C-alpha positions as CSV (number, residue, x, y, z in Angstrom):
1,M,170.5,38.9,95.3
2,L,167.2,37.1,94.4
3,K,166.4,37.0,98.1
4,N,166.8,40.8,98.4
5,V,164.6,41.4,95.3
6,F,161.9,39.1,96.7
7,I,162.0,41.0,100.0
8,F,161.7,44.3,98.1
9,I,158.7,43.1,96.1
10,V,157.0,41.9,99.2
11,A,157.6,45.2,100.9
12,I,156.2,47.2,98.0
13,S,153.2,44.9,97.8
14,F,152.6,45.4,101.6
15,F,152.9,49.2,101.2
16,I,150.4,49.3,98.4
17,S,148.0,47.0,100.1
18,C,148.1,49.2,103.2
19,S,147.7,52.5,101.3
20,P,144.2,53.9,101.5
21,E,142.1,53.3,98.4
22,K,141.3,56.6,96.6
23,Q,137.7,57.7,96.7
24,K,136.1,57.7,93.3
25,V,134.4,61.0,92.4
26,D,132.8,62.4,89.2
27,L,135.1,65.3,88.6
28,I,138.4,66.7,90.0
29,I,139.4,70.3,89.4
30,H,143.1,70.9,90.2
31,N,146.0,73.3,89.6
32,A,143.5,76.2,89.9
33,V,142.9,79.3,91.9
34,I,139.6,78.5,93.6
35,Y,137.9,81.4,95.4
36,S,135.7,79.4,97.8
37,V,133.9,82.6,99.2
38,D,133.5,80.6,102.5
39,S,133.5,82.4,105.9
40,S,137.2,82.9,105.8
41,F,137.3,83.8,102.0
42,A,139.9,80.9,101.6
43,I,141.6,80.2,98.3
44,Y,142.2,76.6,97.3
45,E,144.0,74.7,94.5
46,A,141.7,71.7,93.9
47,M,138.2,70.5,94.3
48,A,136.5,67.1,94.2
49,I,132.9,66.7,93.0
50,K,130.4,63.8,93.2
51,E,126.7,63.5,92.5
52,G,126.4,67.2,91.8
53,K,127.9,68.4,95.0
54,V,131.3,69.5,96.3
55,V,133.0,66.7,98.3
56,E,136.1,68.7,99.3
57,V,138.2,71.7,98.4
58,N,141.8,71.6,99.4
59,S,145.4,71.6,98.1
60,N,146.4,69.8,94.9
61,D,148.3,67.1,96.9
62,V,145.4,66.4,99.3
63,I,142.8,66.2,96.6
64,L,144.9,64.2,94.1
65,N,146.1,61.7,96.7
66,K,142.6,61.2,98.2
67,Y,140.4,61.1,95.2
68,S,140.3,59.6,91.7
69,S,138.2,60.4,88.7
70,V,138.0,59.7,85.0
71,N,137.3,63.4,84.6
72,N,140.5,65.1,85.9
73,N,140.7,68.7,84.9
74,D,144.1,70.5,85.2
75,L,143.3,74.2,84.9
76,N,146.8,75.4,84.6
77,G,146.3,78.2,87.2
78,K,142.9,79.5,85.9
79,A,140.6,81.2,88.3
80,V,137.5,79.4,89.6
81,F,134.5,81.2,91.3
82,P,131.1,80.1,92.7
83,G,128.5,80.5,90.0
84,F,127.2,84.1,89.9
85,I,123.8,84.8,91.3
86,D,121.9,87.7,89.8
87,A,119.8,88.8,92.8
88,H,117.4,90.9,90.7
89,C,116.6,90.4,87.1
90,H,113.7,89.6,84.7
91,F,114.8,86.3,83.2
92,L,111.6,85.4,81.4
93,G,111.1,89.0,80.3
94,Y,114.6,89.1,78.9
95,G,113.9,86.0,76.9
96,L,110.7,87.3,75.5
97,G,112.5,90.6,74.7
98,L,114.9,88.6,72.4
99,Q,111.9,88.1,70.2
100,Q,110.9,91.8,70.1
101,V,112.2,95.1,68.8
102,N,115.5,95.9,70.6
103,L,115.6,99.6,71.3
104,I,118.5,99.7,73.7
105,G,121.2,102.2,72.8
106,T,119.0,104.2,70.5
107,R,120.4,107.8,70.2
108,S,117.2,109.5,69.0
109,F,113.6,108.9,68.3
110,N,114.4,108.6,64.6
111,D,116.7,105.8,65.6
112,V,113.8,104.2,67.4
113,I,111.6,104.5,64.4
114,K,114.3,103.0,62.1
115,R,114.7,100.0,64.3
116,V,110.9,99.4,64.4
117,V,110.6,99.6,60.6
118,D,113.7,97.4,60.1
119,F,112.2,94.8,62.5
120,T,108.8,94.7,60.9
121,N,110.4,94.3,57.5
122,N,112.4,91.4,58.6
123,K,110.4,89.7,61.3
124,P,109.3,86.1,61.0
125,A,105.7,85.5,60.0
126,D,104.7,84.3,63.4
127,H,106.7,86.9,65.4
128,T,103.8,88.7,67.3
129,K,100.8,86.7,66.2
130,M,99.4,85.1,69.3
131,P,96.1,83.4,69.8
132,S,93.5,85.1,71.9
133,S,89.8,85.1,72.5
134,L,89.5,87.9,69.9
135,G,91.4,85.9,67.2
136,N,94.9,86.5,65.9
137,E,96.2,90.0,66.6
138,D,99.4,91.3,65.3
139,W,101.2,93.7,67.8
140,I,104.5,95.3,67.4
141,I,106.3,95.2,70.7
142,G,109.6,96.8,71.6
143,R,111.6,97.8,74.6
144,G,114.7,99.8,75.6
145,W,114.4,103.4,74.6
146,D,115.6,106.1,77.0
147,Q,115.0,109.7,76.1
148,N,117.8,110.7,78.6
149,D,120.2,109.4,76.0
150,W,118.9,111.6,73.3
151,E,119.8,115.2,72.4
152,N,116.2,116.0,72.7
153,K,115.4,114.6,76.2
154,Q,111.6,115.2,76.0
155,Y,109.2,112.3,75.7
156,P,108.4,111.4,72.1
157,N,104.8,111.3,70.8
158,K,102.8,108.8,68.8
159,N,102.4,110.8,65.5
160,K,105.1,109.1,63.5
161,L,103.9,105.6,64.7
162,D,100.4,106.5,63.7
163,S,101.5,107.4,60.2
164,L,103.5,104.3,59.7
165,F,101.2,101.8,61.5
166,P,97.7,103.2,61.3
167,E,96.0,99.8,61.8
168,T,98.6,97.8,63.7
169,P,98.9,98.3,67.5
170,V,102.4,99.4,68.6
171,M,103.8,99.4,72.2
172,L,107.4,100.6,72.8
173,T,108.4,100.3,76.4
174,R,111.0,102.5,78.0
175,I,114.2,100.9,79.2
176,D,113.1,100.7,82.9
177,G,109.6,99.3,82.0
178,H,107.9,102.2,83.8
179,A,106.8,104.1,80.8
180,A,105.7,103.3,77.3
181,L,104.9,104.9,74.0
182,V,101.9,103.5,72.2
183,N,100.2,104.4,69.0
184,S,96.5,105.4,68.4
185,E,95.5,101.8,67.4
186,A,96.8,100.5,70.7
187,L,95.0,103.2,72.6
188,K,91.8,102.5,70.7
189,R,91.9,98.8,71.5
190,A,92.5,99.6,75.2
191,G,89.6,102.1,75.1
192,I,91.8,105.0,76.2
193,T,90.7,108.5,75.2
194,A,91.7,112.0,76.3
195,N,88.9,111.8,78.8
196,T,90.1,108.6,80.4
197,K,91.0,109.2,84.1
198,N,94.5,108.4,85.3
199,S,94.7,105.1,87.2
200,T,96.0,105.1,90.7
201,G,99.8,105.2,90.5
202,G,99.8,105.9,86.8
203,Q,99.6,108.8,84.3
204,I,98.2,109.3,80.8
205,E,100.2,112.1,79.2
206,L,98.2,114.8,77.4
207,A,99.4,117.8,75.3
208,G,97.0,120.5,74.4
209,G,94.2,118.2,75.6
210,K,95.3,115.4,73.2
211,L,96.9,112.0,73.9
212,T,100.6,111.9,73.2
213,G,100.9,108.2,73.4
214,I,103.0,108.3,76.6
215,L,101.8,106.2,79.5
216,I,103.6,106.0,82.8
217,D,103.6,103.2,85.4
218,N,100.1,101.7,86.1
219,A,98.7,103.4,83.0
220,V,100.9,101.1,80.9
221,D,98.9,98.2,82.3
222,M,95.8,99.6,80.7
223,V,97.3,98.7,77.4
224,T,99.3,95.5,78.2
225,S,96.1,93.8,79.4
226,F,94.9,93.9,75.8
227,I,98.0,92.2,74.4
228,P,97.2,88.5,73.7
229,K,98.8,86.2,76.3
230,T,102.0,84.4,75.4
231,G,101.5,80.7,74.9
232,K,103.4,77.9,76.6
233,E,105.7,77.1,73.7
234,K,106.7,80.7,73.3
235,L,107.4,80.9,77.0
236,E,109.6,77.8,76.9
237,N,111.6,79.1,73.9
238,A,112.1,82.5,75.7
239,L,113.4,80.8,78.8
240,L,115.8,78.6,76.9
241,N,117.1,81.5,74.8
242,A,117.6,83.5,78.0
243,Q,119.4,80.6,79.6
244,N,121.9,80.4,76.8
245,N,123.0,83.9,77.3
246,C,123.0,83.7,81.1
247,L,125.2,80.6,81.2
248,A,127.7,82.2,78.8
249,M,128.0,85.0,81.4
250,G,128.6,82.7,84.3
251,L,125.2,83.0,85.9
252,T,123.9,79.8,87.6
253,T,121.0,81.3,89.6
254,V,118.7,84.1,88.6
255,D,116.2,85.9,90.8
256,D,113.3,86.6,88.5
257,A,111.5,89.6,90.0
258,G,107.8,89.3,89.3
259,L,106.2,86.1,87.9
260,M,102.7,84.7,87.6
261,K,101.9,81.1,88.7
262,H,101.4,79.9,85.1
263,E,104.8,81.2,84.2
264,I,106.4,79.5,87.2
265,D,104.7,76.2,86.2
266,V,106.4,76.4,82.8
267,I,109.7,77.0,84.5
268,D,109.2,74.1,86.8
269,G,108.2,71.8,84.0
270,I,111.2,72.4,81.7
271,Q,113.6,72.3,84.7
272,K,112.2,68.8,85.6
273,S,112.5,67.8,81.9
274,G,116.2,68.6,82.1
275,K,116.1,71.3,79.4
276,L,116.3,74.3,81.8
277,K,119.5,73.9,83.9
278,M,119.3,77.4,85.3
279,R,118.3,77.7,89.0
280,V,115.5,80.2,89.5
281,Y,114.5,82.1,92.6
282,A,111.0,83.2,91.6
283,M,109.4,86.3,93.1
284,L,105.7,86.2,92.7
285,S,103.9,89.2,91.4
286,D,101.6,91.2,93.7
287,S,98.5,89.7,92.1
288,E,95.3,88.0,93.4
289,P,95.8,84.8,91.4
290,N,99.2,84.3,93.0
291,Y,97.8,85.0,96.5
292,A,94.9,82.6,96.0
293,Y,97.2,79.7,95.2
294,Y,100.4,80.3,97.1
295,L,99.0,81.7,100.4
296,K,97.0,78.5,100.5
297,H,99.6,76.0,99.4
298,G,102.7,77.7,100.9
299,I,106.3,77.9,99.8
300,Y,107.4,75.7,96.8
301,K,111.0,74.4,96.7
302,T,113.0,72.1,94.5
303,D,116.7,71.9,93.9
304,K,116.3,74.2,90.9
305,L,113.3,76.4,91.8
306,N,112.5,78.4,94.9
307,V,109.1,80.1,95.3
308,R,108.9,81.9,98.6
309,S,108.7,85.6,98.0
310,F,106.3,88.2,96.6
311,K,107.5,91.2,94.6
312,F,105.8,94.5,95.2
313,Y,106.2,97.9,93.4
314,A,106.2,100.9,95.7
315,D,106.9,103.5,92.9
316,G,108.2,103.9,89.4
317,A,111.6,104.9,88.0
318,L,113.7,108.1,88.4
319,G,114.3,108.4,84.7
320,S,110.6,108.6,83.9
321,R,110.0,110.8,87.0
322,G,107.7,108.1,88.5
323,A,109.9,107.6,91.6
324,C,108.2,108.8,94.7
325,L,110.2,111.5,96.4
326,L,109.8,113.3,99.7
327,N,110.5,116.6,98.0
328,D,109.9,118.0,94.5
329,Y,112.0,116.9,91.6
330,K,114.7,119.4,90.9
331,D,113.8,119.5,87.2
332,K,110.0,119.5,87.7
333,Q,108.4,121.8,90.2
334,N,105.4,120.7,92.2
335,W,106.0,117.1,91.2
336,K,107.1,114.4,93.6
337,G,106.2,111.3,91.6
338,F,103.7,108.8,93.1
339,L,103.2,105.5,94.9
340,L,101.9,102.7,92.7
341,S,99.5,101.5,95.4
342,E,98.1,103.1,98.5
343,Q,100.2,102.8,101.7
344,K,97.5,100.6,103.3
345,H,98.0,98.0,100.5
346,F,101.6,97.5,101.5
347,E,100.8,97.4,105.2
348,K,98.0,94.8,104.6
349,Y,100.2,92.5,102.6
350,A,103.3,93.0,104.9
351,K,101.2,91.7,107.8
352,M,100.0,88.8,105.6
353,M,103.6,87.9,104.5
354,V,104.7,87.6,108.1
355,E,101.8,85.4,109.0
356,K,102.2,83.1,105.9
357,G,106.1,83.0,106.1
358,F,106.7,84.6,102.7
359,Q,109.5,87.0,102.0
360,M,108.5,90.5,100.9
361,N,110.7,92.2,98.3
362,T,109.7,95.7,97.3
363,H,110.8,97.9,94.4
364,C,111.7,101.3,95.9
365,I,113.5,104.0,93.9
366,G,112.5,107.3,95.7
367,D,113.2,108.2,99.3
368,S,109.4,108.6,100.0
369,A,108.7,105.1,98.7
370,Y,111.6,103.8,100.8
371,K,110.1,105.4,103.9
372,V,106.7,104.0,103.2
373,I,107.9,100.5,102.7
374,L,110.4,100.5,105.6
375,T,107.6,101.7,107.8
376,A,105.3,98.9,106.6
377,Y,108.0,96.3,107.2
378,L,108.6,97.5,110.8
379,K,104.9,97.9,111.5
380,A,104.3,94.3,110.4
381,G,106.9,93.1,112.8
382,A,109.4,91.9,110.3
383,T,112.8,91.1,111.8
384,K,116.2,89.9,110.4
385,K,115.0,86.3,110.2
386,E,112.3,87.2,107.6
387,R,115.2,88.6,105.4
388,W,112.8,91.1,103.7
389,R,114.4,92.9,100.9
390,I,114.2,96.4,99.4
391,E,114.9,96.2,95.7
392,H,117.0,99.0,94.2
393,A,117.0,101.2,97.3
394,Q,118.2,104.1,95.0
395,V,117.4,107.2,97.0
396,V,117.5,106.8,100.8
397,S,117.1,109.7,103.2
398,P,119.7,109.8,106.1
399,R,116.9,109.2,108.7
400,E,115.7,106.0,107.0
401,M,119.2,104.9,106.4
402,K,119.9,104.9,110.1
403,I,117.0,102.5,110.8
404,S,117.5,100.2,107.9
405,D,119.4,97.5,109.8
406,G,117.3,94.3,109.5
407,I,116.4,94.6,105.8
408,I,118.5,93.4,102.8
409,P,119.3,96.0,100.1
410,S,119.1,94.3,96.7
411,V,120.9,96.8,94.5
412,Q,122.2,97.0,90.9
413,P,125.6,98.8,90.6
414,T,125.1,99.5,86.9
415,H,122.0,101.6,87.7
416,A,124.3,104.1,89.3
417,T,126.6,104.3,86.3
418,S,123.7,104.6,83.9
419,D,121.8,107.2,85.9
420,M,124.8,109.3,86.9
421,Y,124.6,111.4,83.7
422,W,121.2,112.9,84.7
423,A,120.5,111.8,88.3
424,K,121.7,115.2,89.7
425,D,119.2,116.9,87.3
426,R,116.4,115.0,88.9
427,L,117.5,115.1,92.5
428,G,119.7,118.1,92.9
429,E,123.2,118.3,94.2
430,Q,122.5,117.5,97.9
431,R,119.9,114.8,97.5
432,V,121.9,112.9,94.9
433,K,124.6,112.3,97.6
434,H,122.1,110.0,99.3
435,A,121.5,108.0,96.1
436,Y,123.1,104.7,95.0
437,A,124.8,104.6,98.4
438,Y,125.8,100.9,98.3
439,K,128.7,101.1,100.8
440,E,126.6,103.0,103.3
441,L,123.8,100.4,102.9
442,L,126.4,97.6,103.4
443,T,127.7,99.3,106.5
444,V,124.2,99.7,108.0
445,C,122.6,96.4,106.9
446,G,125.6,94.0,107.0
447,L,125.3,92.8,103.4
448,V,124.1,93.8,99.9
449,A,122.7,91.4,97.3
450,L,123.9,92.4,93.8
451,G,122.1,92.1,90.5
452,T,121.7,93.8,87.1
453,D,117.9,94.2,86.7
454,F,118.4,92.9,83.1
455,P,117.0,93.7,80.6
456,V,116.8,97.2,82.1
457,E,120.6,97.0,82.3
458,D,123.1,94.8,80.5
459,I,123.1,91.1,81.5
460,S,126.9,91.1,82.2
461,P,127.9,90.4,85.8
462,F,131.4,91.7,84.9
463,K,129.8,95.1,84.3
464,T,128.2,94.8,87.7
465,F,131.5,94.0,89.3
466,F,133.3,96.8,87.5
467,A,130.6,99.4,88.3
468,A,130.5,98.4,92.0
469,V,134.2,98.7,92.5
470,A,135.2,101.5,90.0
471,R,131.9,103.4,90.1
472,Q,132.5,104.0,86.3
473,D,130.5,102.9,83.3
474,S,132.0,100.6,80.6
475,K,133.5,103.7,78.9
476,G,135.6,104.4,82.0
477,F,133.5,107.5,82.8
478,P,133.9,109.5,85.0
479,K,137.6,109.2,85.3
480,E,137.6,109.7,89.0
481,G,134.5,107.6,89.6
482,F,131.0,108.5,90.6
483,Q,130.5,109.2,94.3
484,T,133.4,106.8,95.1
485,E,132.8,106.9,98.8
486,N,130.1,104.3,98.1
487,A,132.3,102.0,96.0
488,L,132.6,98.4,97.2
489,T,135.8,96.4,97.5
490,R,136.4,93.5,95.1
491,E,135.8,91.0,98.0
492,E,132.5,92.7,99.0
493,T,131.4,92.8,95.4
494,L,132.1,89.1,94.8
495,K,130.2,88.2,98.0
496,G,127.3,90.3,96.8
497,M,127.2,88.3,93.6
498,T,127.5,84.9,95.4
499,I,127.1,84.2,99.1
500,W,125.2,87.3,100.1
501,A,122.8,86.9,97.1
502,A,122.3,83.3,98.2
503,Y,121.6,84.4,101.7
504,S,119.0,86.9,100.4
505,N,117.3,83.8,98.9
506,F,117.5,81.6,102.0
507,E,119.9,79.5,100.0
508,E,123.3,80.1,101.7
509,N,123.5,76.4,102.9
510,E,123.3,75.0,99.4
511,K,125.0,77.6,97.1
512,G,126.9,80.9,96.9
513,S,130.2,79.4,98.0
514,L,132.3,76.3,97.1
515,E,132.2,74.2,100.3
516,K,131.6,70.6,101.2
517,G,128.0,69.5,100.7
518,K,127.0,72.5,98.5
519,F,125.9,72.4,94.9
520,A,128.9,72.2,92.5
521,D,127.8,75.4,90.7
522,F,131.0,77.1,89.6
523,I,132.6,79.0,86.7
524,I,136.1,79.0,85.2
525,L,137.3,82.4,83.9
526,D,140.1,83.4,81.5
527,N,141.0,86.3,83.9
528,D,141.3,86.5,87.7
529,I,138.9,89.4,88.4
530,M,140.2,89.6,92.0
531,K,143.8,90.4,90.9
532,C,143.8,91.9,87.4
533,K,143.8,95.5,86.5
534,L,140.3,96.8,87.2
535,E,139.6,97.9,83.6
536,E,140.5,94.3,82.4
537,V,137.4,93.0,84.4
538,L,135.2,94.1,81.5
539,K,137.3,92.0,79.0
540,T,136.8,88.8,81.1
541,K,135.4,85.7,79.4
542,V,133.7,82.7,80.9
543,L,135.5,79.6,79.8
544,S,133.1,77.1,81.4
545,T,130.0,77.1,83.5
546,Y,129.0,74.2,85.7
547,I,125.7,73.5,87.4
548,N,125.5,70.5,89.6
549,G,128.9,69.5,88.5
550,E,127.7,69.3,84.9
551,K,129.3,71.5,82.2
552,V,126.5,73.5,80.8
553,F,128.5,76.0,78.9
554,E,131.9,76.0,77.2
555,L,133.5,78.9,75.3
556,K,134.1,77.8,71.7
């Protein structure tokens, strides 16, 4: 008997000694539904992570038998996705806006006035006081109004602001950033009078020969240039505040569409300090200081920051009738909008972008603007390898649609569901059919990169997902969906928010899917957005967000 026991012990010892030793990793996720978004769109149960990268995704048995970790997370069947990438937003601008008057959702101009007054009555002492060469100036800054949401859909005027703030400059920017209402003090400081000529690509509104306070597109810059510059500390606080909200929404990379070098330097600095975990794909503003530095020094890339593109503006917004159309606006005769720069400007810099190896990403809303930019891209010799993008691509004529293969449409599904209430008024019944055509763009171009354009739209990627698939807004309107022939499938939408967005950033080999060797950027949701009822997508909450295998957000 003892002999048999001895033989058994020896056999067990031999078996254990011959068993392969488990590889130690930093984190194991198992008993999950992991959407890898790899080339086969495979779904796995478990994932091993080490030193910030995915080691392997596989079945529970394979991962648990092959790897060991002190951090072993059983998800009890929860859904896991690659971290969402917002392919077009204004990350820094959003953070700064959190310190300003929030005018989003106002239902009338009186509502706007009330919010401004409430804000000024409760603002911190240092809210808008910023040092400048002229001393401390106190500006009231707000953003988010949209006259299309009001019963009276006409632009407001400055009279009420003048009576309330006769000596304090006020600037209230429209939701899309392409128009603003300013008071007389702001106009005075900018030196704008009724005789001031409109700038190229901009318009100073007059009524009865008098200034109304409404400035459109480049005319807005005539005032913003007089607002004292934001200091480094305020920029850092804005970025960190924006990060908190983005991480809670499952965003792990944001494409910030239009930054200056000094702003990028701040981002780089707090990323390297460890305070800013968010990865940023920075599009440089079309500006001489940026050209002077980056065209000399070239692309700048770290694990967290990628600076390899320039952002241009071809035209304005449809809501403010600044979008450049081939034919007149349906609701404004003899008006087609305008380009924000001359065509030769785009052609000059397109050629330069090809020569210097930078990506060109251009804001195009109207079909005329789209035609001008597509022509400039083709004339410069840009091919698929340049991965040049057209941002928004809202109205595209059938002719230009046919020859758009080779560009990347960077679109925002919630623009369609915000604009659908009045887009037909601007475009007419026939032309609106060629607007917000995301499925057609996908078919022609092979992929679409999806974003929100926050703070123009809500920051939520779940609203992006819902709008892309259902073609409805968060109220479920319209019941049958808006131009549903251009709806995307759930799989297409998820790809647009992950791997296709990564591709549009030249980052598909490091993020956008959960595969061996890629960054362990992933999110855990309380709801499986690929399987649940579509309306439940909007109720989805992010339980945890991970960047580089580090938990950077957890729902409390």
